[in-house]
Structures are given as structure tokens and as C-alpha cells.
PyMOL Python script that loads the backbone (N, CA, C, O; Angstrom):
from pymol import cmd

cmd.read_pdbstr("""\
ATOM      1  N   UNK A   1      62.043 128.529 117.200  1.00  0.00           N
ATOM      2  CA  UNK A   1      62.759 127.295 117.420  1.00  0.00           C
ATOM      3  C   UNK A   1      62.717 126.378 116.190  1.00  0.00           C
ATOM      4  O   UNK A   1      63.667 125.646 115.915  1.00  0.00           O
ATOM      5  N   UNK A   2      61.608 126.432 115.464  1.00  0.00           N
ATOM      6  CA  UNK A   2      61.476 125.545 114.334  1.00  0.00           C
ATOM      7  C   UNK A   2      62.568 125.811 113.300  1.00  0.00           C
ATOM      8  O   UNK A   2      63.103 124.880 112.697  1.00  0.00           O
ATOM      9  N   UNK A   3      62.894 127.090 113.100  1.00  0.00           N
ATOM     10  CA  UNK A   3      63.912 127.445 112.126  1.00  0.00           C
ATOM     11  C   UNK A   3      65.275 126.898 112.545  1.00  0.00           C
ATOM     12  O   UNK A   3      66.032 126.409 111.707  1.00  0.00           O
ATOM     13  N   UNK A   4      65.584 126.979 113.827  1.00  0.00           N
ATOM     14  CA  UNK A   4      66.860 126.439 114.298  1.00  0.00           C
ATOM     15  C   UNK A   4      66.919 124.928 114.109  1.00  0.00           C
ATOM     16  O   UNK A   4      67.959 124.403 113.709  1.00  0.00           O
ATOM     17  N   UNK A   5      65.842 124.227 114.382  1.00  0.00           N
ATOM     18  CA  UNK A   5      65.811 122.779 114.183  1.00  0.00           C
ATOM     19  C   UNK A   5      65.956 122.448 112.697  1.00  0.00           C
ATOM     20  O   UNK A   5      66.626 121.484 112.326  1.00  0.00           O
ATOM     21  N   UNK A   6      65.327 123.252 111.866  1.00  0.00           N
ATOM     22  CA  UNK A   6      65.413 123.051 110.420  1.00  0.00           C
ATOM     23  C   UNK A   6      66.853 123.201 109.941  1.00  0.00           C
ATOM     24  O   UNK A   6      67.337 122.385 109.157  1.00  0.00           O
ATOM     25  N   UNK A   7      67.533 124.236 110.410  1.00  0.00           N
ATOM     26  CA  UNK A   7      68.934 124.447 110.035  1.00  0.00           C
ATOM     27  C   UNK A   7      69.827 123.381 110.646  1.00  0.00           C
ATOM     28  O   UNK A   7      70.803 122.957 110.027  1.00  0.00           O
ATOM     29  N   UNK A   8      69.503 122.946 111.847  1.00  0.00           N
ATOM     30  CA  UNK A   8      70.285 121.891 112.486  1.00  0.00           C
ATOM     31  C   UNK A   8      70.202 120.603 111.679  1.00  0.00           C
ATOM     32  O   UNK A   8      71.185 119.871 111.565  1.00  0.00           O
ATOM     33  N   UNK A   9      69.023 120.327 111.117  1.00  0.00           N
ATOM     34  CA  UNK A   9      68.883 119.137 110.281  1.00  0.00           C
ATOM     35  C   UNK A   9      69.807 119.221 109.072  1.00  0.00           C
ATOM     36  O   UNK A   9      70.447 118.236 108.706  1.00  0.00           O
ATOM     37  N   UNK A  10      69.875 120.391 108.455  1.00  0.00           N
ATOM     38  CA  UNK A  10      70.764 120.561 107.306  1.00  0.00           C
ATOM     39  C   UNK A  10      72.228 120.414 107.710  1.00  0.00           C
ATOM     40  O   UNK A  10      73.019 119.803 106.991  1.00  0.00           O
ATOM     41  N   UNK A  11      72.586 120.980 108.871  1.00  0.00           N
ATOM     42  CA  UNK A  11      73.966 120.862 109.336  1.00  0.00           C
ATOM     43  C   UNK A  11      74.316 119.408 109.614  1.00  0.00           C
ATOM     44  O   UNK A  11      75.391 118.938 109.243  1.00  0.00           O
ATOM     45  N   UNK A  12      73.413 118.707 110.261  1.00  0.00           N
ATOM     46  CA  UNK A  12      73.660 117.299 110.563  1.00  0.00           C
ATOM     47  C   UNK A  12      73.773 116.497 109.264  1.00  0.00           C
ATOM     48  O   UNK A  12      74.641 115.633 109.140  1.00  0.00           O
ATOM     49  N   UNK A  13      72.901 116.779 108.304  1.00  0.00           N
ATOM     50  CA  UNK A  13      72.936 116.079 107.027  1.00  0.00           C
ATOM     51  C   UNK A  13      74.251 116.361 106.300  1.00  0.00           C
ATOM     52  O   UNK A  13      74.851 115.455 105.721  1.00  0.00           O
ATOM     53  N   UNK A  14      74.695 117.615 106.333  1.00  0.00           N
ATOM     54  CA  UNK A  14      75.968 117.964 105.696  1.00  0.00           C
ATOM     55  C   UNK A  14      77.137 117.256 106.367  1.00  0.00           C
ATOM     56  O   UNK A  14      78.045 116.765 105.696  1.00  0.00           O
ATOM     57  N   UNK A  15      77.109 117.209 107.697  1.00  0.00           N
ATOM     58  CA  UNK A  15      78.199 116.530 108.416  1.00  0.00           C
ATOM     59  C   UNK A  15      78.225 115.043 108.089  1.00  0.00           C
ATOM     60  O   UNK A  15      79.290 114.458 107.891  1.00  0.00           O
ATOM     61  N   UNK A  16      77.047 114.442 108.035  1.00  0.00           N
ATOM     62  CA  UNK A  16      76.992 113.020 107.680  1.00  0.00           C
ATOM     63  C   UNK A  16      77.498 112.783 106.260  1.00  0.00           C
ATOM     64  O   UNK A  16      78.217 111.818 106.003  1.00  0.00           O
ATOM     65  N   UNK A  17      77.120 113.661 105.348  1.00  0.00           N
ATOM     66  CA  UNK A  17      77.586 113.522 103.962  1.00  0.00           C
ATOM     67  C   UNK A  17      79.101 113.668 103.886  1.00  0.00           C
ATOM     68  O   UNK A  17      79.762 112.908 103.178  1.00  0.00           O
ATOM     69  N   UNK A  18      79.655 114.633 104.607  1.00  0.00           N
ATOM     70  CA  UNK A  18      81.109 114.813 104.622  1.00  0.00           C
ATOM     71  C   UNK A  18      81.797 113.613 105.246  1.00  0.00           C
ATOM     72  O   UNK A  18      82.845 113.175 104.771  1.00  0.00           O
ATOM     73  N   UNK A  19      81.207 113.077 106.318  1.00  0.00           N
ATOM     74  CA  UNK A  19      81.798 111.904 106.974  1.00  0.00           C
ATOM     75  C   UNK A  19      81.789 110.711 106.023  1.00  0.00           C
ATOM     76  O   UNK A  19      82.758 109.954 105.970  1.00  0.00           O
ATOM     77  N   UNK A  20      80.705 110.539 105.274  1.00  0.00           N
ATOM     78  CA  UNK A  20      80.647 109.438 104.305  1.00  0.00           C
ATOM     79  C   UNK A  20      81.709 109.610 103.221  1.00  0.00           C
ATOM     80  O   UNK A  20      82.370 108.645 102.840  1.00  0.00           O
ATOM     81  N   UNK A  21      81.871 110.826 102.729  1.00  0.00           N
ATOM     82  CA  UNK A  21      82.879 111.081 101.697  1.00  0.00           C
ATOM     83  C   UNK A  21      84.283 110.802 102.220  1.00  0.00           C
ATOM     84  O   UNK A  21      85.098 110.193 101.529  1.00  0.00           O
ATOM     85  N   UNK A  22      84.564 111.251 103.447  1.00  0.00           N
ATOM     86  CA  UNK A  22      85.888 111.001 104.035  1.00  0.00           C
ATOM     87  C   UNK A  22      86.128 109.507 104.221  1.00  0.00           C
ATOM     88  O   UNK A  22      87.223 109.013 103.954  1.00  0.00           O
ATOM     89  N   UNK A  23      85.104 108.789 104.679  1.00  0.00           N
ATOM     90  CA  UNK A  23      85.246 107.348 104.880  1.00  0.00           C
ATOM     91  C   UNK A  23      85.497 106.645 103.550  1.00  0.00           C
ATOM     92  O   UNK A  23      86.329 105.741 103.472  1.00  0.00           O
ATOM     93  N   UNK A  24      84.785 107.052 102.512  1.00  0.00           N
ATOM     94  CA  UNK A  24      84.987 106.437 101.198  1.00  0.00           C
ATOM     95  C   UNK A  24      86.385 106.734 100.672  1.00  0.00           C
ATOM     96  O   UNK A  24      87.040 105.854 100.114  1.00  0.00           O
ATOM     97  N   UNK A  25      86.842 107.964 100.848  1.00  0.00           N
ATOM     98  CA  UNK A  25      88.182 108.338 100.395  1.00  0.00           C
ATOM     99  C   UNK A  25      89.243 107.566 101.186  1.00  0.00           C
ATOM    100  O   UNK A  25      90.226 107.090 100.618  1.00  0.00           O
ATOM    101  N   UNK A  26      89.036 107.450 102.496  1.00  0.00           N
ATOM    102  CA  UNK A  26      89.981 106.723 103.339  1.00  0.00           C
ATOM    103  C   UNK A  26      90.048 105.256 102.911  1.00  0.00           C
ATOM    104  O   UNK A  26      91.130 104.670 102.856  1.00  0.00           O
ATOM    105  N   UNK A  27      88.883 104.663 102.608  1.00  0.00           N
ATOM    106  CA  UNK A  27      88.848 103.282 102.164  1.00  0.00           C
ATOM    107  C   UNK A  27      89.609 103.116 100.848  1.00  0.00           C
ATOM    108  O   UNK A  27      90.358 102.156 100.671  1.00  0.00           O
ATOM    109  N   UNK A  28      89.409 104.058  99.935  1.00  0.00           N
ATOM    110  CA  UNK A  28      90.111 104.006  98.646  1.00  0.00           C
ATOM    111  C   UNK A  28      91.616 104.115  98.838  1.00  0.00           C
ATOM    112  O   UNK A  28      92.380 103.374  98.219  1.00  0.00           O
ATOM    113  N   UNK A  29      92.044 105.038  99.693  1.00  0.00           N
ATOM    114  CA  UNK A  29      93.476 105.204  99.961  1.00  0.00           C
ATOM    115  C   UNK A  29      94.048 103.937 100.591  1.00  0.00           C
ATOM    116  O   UNK A  29      95.148 103.511 100.239  1.00  0.00           O
ATOM    117  N   UNK A  30      93.304 103.334 101.523  1.00  0.00           N
ATOM    118  CA  UNK A  30      93.777 102.098 102.152  1.00  0.00           C
ATOM    119  C   UNK A  30      93.926 100.977 101.135  1.00  0.00           C
ATOM    120  O   UNK A  30      94.892 100.217 101.184  1.00  0.00           O
ATOM    121  N   UNK A  31      92.971 100.870 100.211  1.00  0.00           N
ATOM    122  CA  UNK A  31      93.059  99.831  99.178  1.00  0.00           C
ATOM    123  C   UNK A  31      94.276 100.029  98.298  1.00  0.00           C
ATOM    124  O   UNK A  31      94.988  99.073  97.990  1.00  0.00           O
ATOM    125  N   UNK A  32      94.520 101.269  97.890  1.00  0.00           N
ATOM    126  CA  UNK A  32      95.665 101.561  97.026  1.00  0.00           C
ATOM    127  C   UNK A  32      96.965 101.246  97.752  1.00  0.00           C
ATOM    128  O   UNK A  32      97.887 100.671  97.175  1.00  0.00           O
ATOM    129  N   UNK A  33      97.030 101.629  99.028  1.00  0.00           N
ATOM    130  CA  UNK A  33      98.248 101.337  99.804  1.00  0.00           C
ATOM    131  C   UNK A  33      98.474  99.845  99.941  1.00  0.00           C
ATOM    132  O   UNK A  33      99.594  99.363  99.772  1.00  0.00           O
ATOM    133  N   UNK A  34      97.391  99.097 100.254  1.00  0.00           N
ATOM    134  CA  UNK A  34      97.536  97.645 100.394  1.00  0.00           C
ATOM    135  C   UNK A  34      97.992  97.009  99.082  1.00  0.00           C
ATOM    136  O   UNK A  34      98.839  96.116  99.084  1.00  0.00           O
ATOM    137  N   UNK A  35      97.427  97.472  97.957  1.00  0.00           N
ATOM    138  CA  UNK A  35      97.818  96.934  96.653  1.00  0.00           C
ATOM    139  C   UNK A  35      99.285  97.233  96.378  1.00  0.00           C
ATOM    140  O   UNK A  35     100.014  96.375  95.880  1.00  0.00           O
ATOM    141  N   UNK A  36      99.719  98.450  96.701  1.00  0.00           N
ATOM    142  CA  UNK A  36     101.116  98.835  96.471  1.00  0.00           C
ATOM    143  C   UNK A  36     102.039  98.001  97.356  1.00  0.00           C
ATOM    144  O   UNK A  36     103.088  97.543  96.903  1.00  0.00           O
ATOM    145  N   UNK A  37     101.651  97.803  98.619  1.00  0.00           N
ATOM    146  CA  UNK A  37     102.481  96.993  99.513  1.00  0.00           C
ATOM    147  C   UNK A  37     102.543  95.550  99.042  1.00  0.00           C
ATOM    148  O   UNK A  37     103.596  94.915  99.113  1.00  0.00           O
ATOM    149  N   UNK A  38     101.416  95.027  98.560  1.00  0.00           N
ATOM    150  CA  UNK A  38     101.390  93.647  98.071  1.00  0.00           C
ATOM    151  C   UNK A  38     102.309  93.501  96.862  1.00  0.00           C
ATOM    152  O   UNK A  38     103.046  92.521  96.753  1.00  0.00           O
ATOM    153  N   UNK A  39     102.266  94.480  95.952  1.00  0.00           N
ATOM    154  CA  UNK A  39     103.140  94.438  94.777  1.00  0.00           C
ATOM    155  C   UNK A  39     104.599  94.533  95.182  1.00  0.00           C
ATOM    156  O   UNK A  39     105.450  93.816  94.654  1.00  0.00           O
ATOM    157  N   UNK A  40     104.883  95.426  96.124  1.00  0.00           N
ATOM    158  CA  UNK A  40     106.258  95.597  96.582  1.00  0.00           C
ATOM    159  C   UNK A  40     106.765  94.322  97.234  1.00  0.00           C
ATOM    160  O   UNK A  40     107.886  93.887  96.972  1.00  0.00           O
ATOM    161  N   UNK A  41     105.938  93.724  98.083  1.00  0.00           N
ATOM    162  CA  UNK A  41     106.335  92.487  98.746  1.00  0.00           C
ATOM    163  C   UNK A  41     106.559  91.381  97.720  1.00  0.00           C
ATOM    164  O   UNK A  41     107.520  90.619  97.824  1.00  0.00           O
ATOM    165  N   UNK A  42     105.678  91.293  96.737  1.00  0.00           N
ATOM    166  CA  UNK A  42     105.840  90.285  95.692  1.00  0.00           C
ATOM    167  C   UNK A  42     107.126  90.490  94.915  1.00  0.00           C
ATOM    168  O   UNK A  42     107.835  89.529  94.616  1.00  0.00           O
ATOM    169  N   UNK A  43     107.431  91.737  94.586  1.00  0.00           N
ATOM    170  CA  UNK A  43     108.652  92.034  93.836  1.00  0.00           C
ATOM    171  C   UNK A  43     109.890  91.673  94.657  1.00  0.00           C
ATOM    172  O   UNK A  43     110.862  91.137  94.124  1.00  0.00           O
ATOM    173  N   UNK A  44     109.848  91.968  95.942  1.00  0.00           N
ATOM    174  CA  UNK A  44     110.987  91.648  96.810  1.00  0.00           C
ATOM    175  C   UNK A  44     111.170  90.140  96.893  1.00  0.00           C
ATOM    176  O   UNK A  44     112.293  89.644  96.816  1.00  0.00           O
ATOM    177  N   UNK A  45     110.068  89.410  97.051  1.00  0.00           N
ATOM    178  CA  UNK A  45     110.173  87.956  97.142  1.00  0.00           C
ATOM    179  C   UNK A  45     110.664  87.353  95.832  1.00  0.00           C
ATOM    180  O   UNK A  45     111.460  86.414  95.846  1.00  0.00           O
ATOM    181  N   UNK A  46     110.205  87.875  94.710  1.00  0.00           N
ATOM    182  CA  UNK A  46     110.682  87.380  93.410  1.00  0.00           C
ATOM    183  C   UNK A  46     112.173  87.653  93.247  1.00  0.00           C
ATOM    184  O   UNK A  46     112.925  86.793  92.787  1.00  0.00           O
ATOM    185  N   UNK A  47     112.589  88.850  93.626  1.00  0.00           N
ATOM    186  CA  UNK A  47     114.012  89.198  93.515  1.00  0.00           C
ATOM    187  C   UNK A  47     114.858  88.290  94.413  1.00  0.00           C
ATOM    188  O   UNK A  47     115.928  87.830  94.014  1.00  0.00           O
ATOM    189  N   UNK A  48     114.361  88.037  95.635  1.00  0.00           N
ATOM    190  CA  UNK A  48     115.084  87.160  96.550  1.00  0.00           C
ATOM    191  C   UNK A  48     115.154  85.741  95.986  1.00  0.00           C
ATOM    192  O   UNK A  48     116.197  85.092  96.065  1.00  0.00           O
ATOM    193  N   UNK A  49     114.049  85.260  95.419  1.00  0.00           N
ATOM    194  CA  UNK A  49     114.046  83.922  94.831  1.00  0.00           C
ATOM    195  C   UNK A  49     115.020  83.813  93.671  1.00  0.00           C
ATOM    196  O   UNK A  49     115.724  82.812  93.542  1.00  0.00           O
ATOM    197  N   UNK A  50     115.067  84.825  92.834  1.00  0.00           N
ATOM    198  CA  UNK A  50     116.010  84.807  91.705  1.00  0.00           C
ATOM    199  C   UNK A  50     117.453  84.819  92.192  1.00  0.00           C
ATOM    200  O   UNK A  50     118.322  84.134  91.652  1.00  0.00           O
ATOM    201  N   UNK A  51     117.676  85.615  93.225  1.00  0.00           N
ATOM    202  CA  UNK A  51     119.037  85.691  93.770  1.00  0.00           C
ATOM    203  C   UNK A  51     119.459  84.342  94.345  1.00  0.00           C
ATOM    204  O   UNK A  51     120.584  83.889  94.132  1.00  0.00           O
ATOM    205  N   UNK A  52     118.539  83.704  95.078  1.00  0.00           N
ATOM    206  CA  UNK A  52     118.848  82.387  95.651  1.00  0.00           C
ATOM    207  C   UNK A  52     119.040  81.351  94.553  1.00  0.00           C
ATOM    208  O   UNK A  52     119.929  80.505  94.644  1.00  0.00           O
ATOM    209  N   UNK A  53     118.220  81.411  93.528  1.00  0.00           N
ATOM    210  CA  UNK A  53     118.352  80.460  92.416  1.00  0.00           C
ATOM    211  C   UNK A  53     119.684  80.664  91.703  1.00  0.00           C
ATOM    212  O   UNK A  53     120.312  79.693  91.280  1.00  0.00           O
ATOM    213  N   UNK A  54     120.118  81.897  91.565  1.00  0.00           N
ATOM    214  CA  UNK A  54     121.398  82.171  90.922  1.00  0.00           C
ATOM    215  C   UNK A  54     122.562  81.664  91.742  1.00  0.00           C
ATOM    216  O   UNK A  54     123.534  81.144  91.195  1.00  0.00           O
ATOM    217  N   UNK A  55     122.468  81.812  93.057  1.00  0.00           N
ATOM    218  CA  UNK A  55     123.555  81.343  93.935  1.00  0.00           C
ATOM    219  C   UNK A  55     123.621  79.831  93.927  1.00  0.00           C
ATOM    220  O   UNK A  55     124.708  79.262  93.829  1.00  0.00           O
ATOM    221  N   UNK A  56     122.481  79.171  94.029  1.00  0.00           N
ATOM    222  CA  UNK A  56     122.491  77.705  94.057  1.00  0.00           C
ATOM    223  C   UNK A  56     122.916  77.129  92.718  1.00  0.00           C
ATOM    224  O   UNK A  56     123.484  76.037  92.684  1.00  0.00           O
ATOM    225  N   UNK A  57     122.661  77.823  91.609  1.00  0.00           N
ATOM    226  CA  UNK A  57     123.072  77.321  90.297  1.00  0.00           C
ATOM    227  C   UNK A  57     124.586  77.386  90.158  1.00  0.00           C
ATOM    228  O   UNK A  57     125.170  76.575  89.439  1.00  0.00           O
ATOM    229  N   UNK A  58     125.227  78.324  90.823  1.00  0.00           N
ATOM    230  CA  UNK A  58     126.681  78.478  90.713  1.00  0.00           C
ATOM    231  C   UNK A  58     127.454  77.578  91.665  1.00  0.00           C
ATOM    232  O   UNK A  58     128.658  77.390  91.489  1.00  0.00           O
ATOM    233  N   UNK A  59     126.777  77.008  92.684  1.00  0.00           N
ATOM    234  CA  UNK A  59     127.484  76.147  93.634  1.00  0.00           C
ATOM    235  C   UNK A  59     127.869  74.836  92.973  1.00  0.00           C
ATOM    236  O   UNK A  59     127.112  74.297  92.166  1.00  0.00           O
ATOM    237  N   UNK A  60     129.037  74.327  93.310  1.00  0.00           N
ATOM    238  CA  UNK A  60     129.433  73.032  92.730  1.00  0.00           C
ATOM    239  C   UNK A  60     128.564  71.909  93.289  1.00  0.00           C
ATOM    240  O   UNK A  60     128.126  71.955  94.439  1.00  0.00           O
ATOM    241  N   UNK A  61     128.330  70.922  92.470  1.00  0.00           N
ATOM    242  CA  UNK A  61     127.509  69.783  92.914  1.00  0.00           C
ATOM    243  C   UNK A  61     128.280  68.971  93.936  1.00  0.00           C
ATOM    244  O   UNK A  61     129.486  68.764  93.798  1.00  0.00           O
ATOM    245  N   UNK A  62     127.588  68.517  94.949  1.00  0.00           N
ATOM    246  CA  UNK A  62     128.249  67.712  95.987  1.00  0.00           C
ATOM    247  C   UNK A  62     128.408  66.276  95.499  1.00  0.00           C
ATOM    248  O   UNK A  62     127.559  65.734  94.792  1.00  0.00           O
ATOM    249  N   UNK A  63     129.510  65.694  95.898  1.00  0.00           N
ATOM    250  CA  UNK A  63     129.741  64.285  95.548  1.00  0.00           C
ATOM    251  C   UNK A  63     128.893  63.424  96.480  1.00  0.00           C
ATOM    252  O   UNK A  63     128.885  63.628  97.694  1.00  0.00           O
ATOM    253  N   UNK A  64     128.193  62.477  95.907  1.00  0.00           N
ATOM    254  CA  UNK A  64     127.361  61.591  96.748  1.00  0.00           C
ATOM    255  C   UNK A  64     128.226  60.493  97.308  1.00  0.00           C
ATOM    256  O   UNK A  64     129.107  59.950  96.642  1.00  0.00           O
ATOM    257  N   UNK A  65     127.942  60.187  98.559  1.00  0.00           N
ATOM    258  CA  UNK A  65     128.746  59.133  99.217  1.00  0.00           C
ATOM    259  C   UNK A  65     128.106  57.786  99.100  1.00  0.00           C
ATOM    260  O   UNK A  65     128.650  56.799  99.596  1.00  0.00           O
TER     261      UNK A  65
END
""", "prot")
cmd.dss("prot")
cmd.show_as("cartoon", "prot")
cmd.util.cbc("prot")
cmd.orient("prot")
């Protein structure tokens, strides 16, 4: 029985190590995705702001009453 417990300890340790590696990789992937989404959102907002600024610059000025 001692040998089986000894091997079980190694299996459990290996599983924990693999789980830690997967969690670290998942965290890294999530960070990269969030950064990419943040950049994309920023680019879209900048493009929208430029488009709005261009449209408002071309509108004729209103006469004040």
C-alpha cells in the first residue's frame, strides 16, 4: 500500500502543477484579450470622435437670434 500512496502523491503533485500552469496560461490569455479589446474600443472611439468632429466642422454656423 505504501508504494501506491507514494505514486498517488506524485500523481496529485503532477495534477496540481498542471492545473497551476493552465491557470497561469489562462490568466495570461485573458490579459492579452482584455488589452486587445481595450485598444480596439479606444480606436473605435477615437475614430468616432474624429468623424463627429469632421461633420461638425463642415456644418454652417447658426445665426444667433
